[in-house]
N, C-alpha and C positions, 0 to 999 in steps of 0.2 A: 497358519500364520499369514500366508499370502491373502487369504480371504478376508482376514481381519484388517490387514493393511489396505486392501482395496475398498473395504467398507468405510474405513475412517476417511480416506481421501475422497471418496465419492460423496460422502455426506458431511463435508467440511463445514458448510454453512450451518447445518443443524447442530454440529458439535460445538461450534463457536457460540451459537445462540444459547445452547444449554449451559455452557461455561459461564456466560454472562448472567444468566438467570440465577445459577447457583451462587455466584459471587455476590449478587444483589441480595439474595435471601439469607446467605450465611457468610457475611463479610469477615467474621472473626477467624474463619478457617485459615485464611492466608495472612493473618495479621503479623506473623513473625517473618514473612518473606520480604526481603529488602527490595525496593523498587529497582535498584541497579541490576537485579537479575534479568530485567527486561533486555538490557543491552546484550547479555550473553545469549539469550534466547533468539534475539534478532540475528546475532552473529551466526548461530546455527542455521537459521533459515537462509542467510546469504551464502554461507559455505555450501549448502546444498545446491543453491543456484549455480555456484561456480562449478560444481561437479557435473552439471548438466550442459554447460556451455561448450560449444565448438567454435573453431575459427570460421567455419562455414556459416554460423549464425550471423556473423557480421558482414557476410558477402552482400546481403541486401542493401547495406549502407552505401556500398560503392556501386552496385549495379542499379539501384533505384534511389539515389540520394534525395530526389524531389519528394518522394513519398515519406521517407523517414524524417526529413527536415520539416515538412509540413505537419506531420504528426507530433513531433517534439515541440514545435512552436505552439501548436494548439494545446499540448499538455501543460506547458509552462506559462500560458497566458490565460486560457479559459478557467482552469481550476483555481489559480491564485485570485483572479478577479472575481470569480463567483464567490469564493470564500469571504473576501472583503465585502462584497455587495450584500450577501445574505446576512453576515454579521451586523452590518450597519442597518439593514432593513428590520431585523428582529431585535435590534438594540441590545446585543449581547454584552456582558461585562468584559473587562479587559482579558481575564483569564480564558474564558471560552472563545473570545475572538481570536486570541493568540493560538489556541488549539485548532480552531477551524482553519486559520491561515496556514499553520504548519502542515496540516493535511493537504491543503491546496497546493503548497509549494514543493511537496515531495514528488519523487519520480513515480513511474508506473508500478503497480502492484505485481508481486510475484505470481499471483494466481491468474493474471490476465491472459497469459499464454494458453492456459488450459481452457479458460472460458472462450477464447477466440477459436480454439480448435473445435470445441463443442458447438460453437455458433456457425461453423463452416466459413469462418473468416480467413483472411490472408495470414497464416501462421508465421511465415517468414518475416513479414512486415511487423507483426506483433512482437516477435522475439527481438528483431532489430531495434524497434522503438524502446522496448524495455531496457535493452543493453545500453543504448545511447543515452536515454534519460537518466539511467543510474550513474553512468560515467559523468554526466553533466551536473548531477545532484550536489556534489561537494561545493561547486561554484554557485549554482543558481538557487538552491534551496536557502542558504543563509542570506544571500543578497535580496531575494524576493521577500523573505520574511522580514528583513530589516526595512525594506521599502514600504511594506504594507502594515507592519505592526510596530516599527521602530519609534514612532512618535509617542506611543503610550507605554511601551515596554523596552527595557534595555536589551538590545540584541547584540551579542558578541559574535560577529561574523567569522573571525579567525578561529575561535574556539569551536563553533559549529562546523566549520570546514574540516577541522582535525577530527572531530567526533565522527563525521560521516565517513571519513577515510578509514578510521579504525573499526567502526561498527559495520560498515557496508562494503567498502571497496576492498579492504584487506582480506576479509573472509572469502570474498568472491575470487580474488587472486589465488589465495591458498587452495581453494577448492579446484580451481582450474589447473594449478600445478600438480596437485594430488592426482587428478585425472590423467595427466600426461605421464606421470611417473609410475603410477600403480593402476593401470587400466582394468585389470582383473578385479581388484578390490572395488573400484568405482562401478564396474558393471554389476556387481552383486549388490552394492549399496543403493544404486539408483532406484531400484524397485521399491525401496522403503522410504525414499525421500519425501514423497507427497504426504505420507502419513506422519512422518516426523515433523514436517513443516506445519501441518494442520494442528498437531498437538502443541507445538511451540507457540503458535499464534493464539490458540485457545487459552494457554496458560498466561500469555501476555495480557489478554483481555481480562482474565480472572484477577490478576494482580492489580490492575488499574481500577477496575470497577469495585473490588472489595475495599480498596483504600479510600474510595470516594462514594461508597454506597449511600450513606446518609444524605449527603448533599444531592446526589442524583435522584433519590426518591422524592426529595422536597421540590425540586424544580427542574427535573430532567426532560420533561416533555418537549420543551422548546428546542433544546439542543438536538434531540432525536429528530425532530421535524427539519431542522436546519441541515443536519447531516444527510438525511434522506434526499432533500431537495438538491443539495450539493452534488451528490452522486448521480441522481437522475438527470439533472440539467447537464452535467458533464457528459453523460452517455448520449443525450439528445443532441447537444451542440457539437460533439465530436463527429457524430454521424452527418450532421448538417454541413460541417466543414468539408467532409469527404464528398458530399453531394455537390456543393458549390464548386469544388475543384474538378467535378465530373469524373471522379474515380470510380472504379468498378465496385459492385456491391460488396464483394469480399474485402476490399480495401476499406470501404466505409465502415464495415463491421469492426475491423481490426482497430481503426483509429478511434471509433466510438468507445470500444472497451478499454483501450489503453488510456484514453483521456479520463474516462469515468472511474476507473479502478486505480486507487492510489496505494503507495506503500505506507499504509497508515501505521504499521508497526514502527517504522522509522519516525513518524511524527510523534508517537507516544514516547519513544526513546529519547528524542531531542527535548521534548517537554520535561521529561524526568531528569535529564542531565543538566540542562541549562536554565530551566525555569522552575526550580523547586519552590520558589516563593509564590508560584501560581499553580497549586496542585491540581486544580480543575482543568488546566490546560492539556492534560493527558487524556481527558475524557473523550473529546471529539474523535481522536484517533482510535480509541477502543470501540466506540459505537460504530465508527466507519468500518472497522474490521469485521464487525458482526453483520452490518447491513449490506456492504458491497458483495459479500459472499452469497447472500440471499438474492439480491438483485441480479448478480452475475448469473446465477443458475436460471433465473426467470428469463433474462435477456438472451441467454444462450439458446433456450428453447424457442423463444420467439424468432430470433434471427435464423435459426436452423431451418425454419419453414420457408424462408425466402431465398 
């Protein structure tokens, strides 16, 4: 069982890619699954994140506030502006633009800490940035989405704020409490969390792509290119910010990965809940979930050599 769990978590990128291809080729398989299931699956992932958190993880916020603040500022400026710029450059329609902007305005991805570890980056900084950006998400994600997409799409800031609290923050808090109250259970469960999270994200991708397979096959190449550029530019600019600040190589790696890897599952969840009139808005998040796991594995290998 442990070997299977290790295999699933180690090849998460391949698993998510296979899930996407399957959903694209056999979309009717998941036709009976309601899109709202995405919210519960994301809640499971966030609950798992809460089970792994320690108060020590936030020590870096107080011991090295400059690094964390710089990283989070880069997170919530580079990715949203890149999203808007690329959507404008490629003349995406309102739905896809909204989806790309949602991805750009979300906090760091849950897989970023693993990628930073494999890349021999500053893991403490990575965990601290993920935690802080996630806490800031209920405030900044709706606000930034409204600023960048509010002229063409009706954005309900308060409703999005509450959704992020319920789907992201509450499961993390519950996970953290469970860890404190039942440490033995948590210790046994933690070994399985990467595999559970991988399967949940793969299922999220399958649900979204199967629901939009026909439209994606007709004109999906452009959005794939935009998503890839969004991620790669985020990784590059995140590293450049660290270099301009004259941070150590390990810190540059951490900021690069945190900036480039987004919580794209949250973007898809928000698109499903709040923008049902724009079904294609959930597609960029699904594609990002596939691509950033592939690019993350590649960048981890490249960074680990330096």
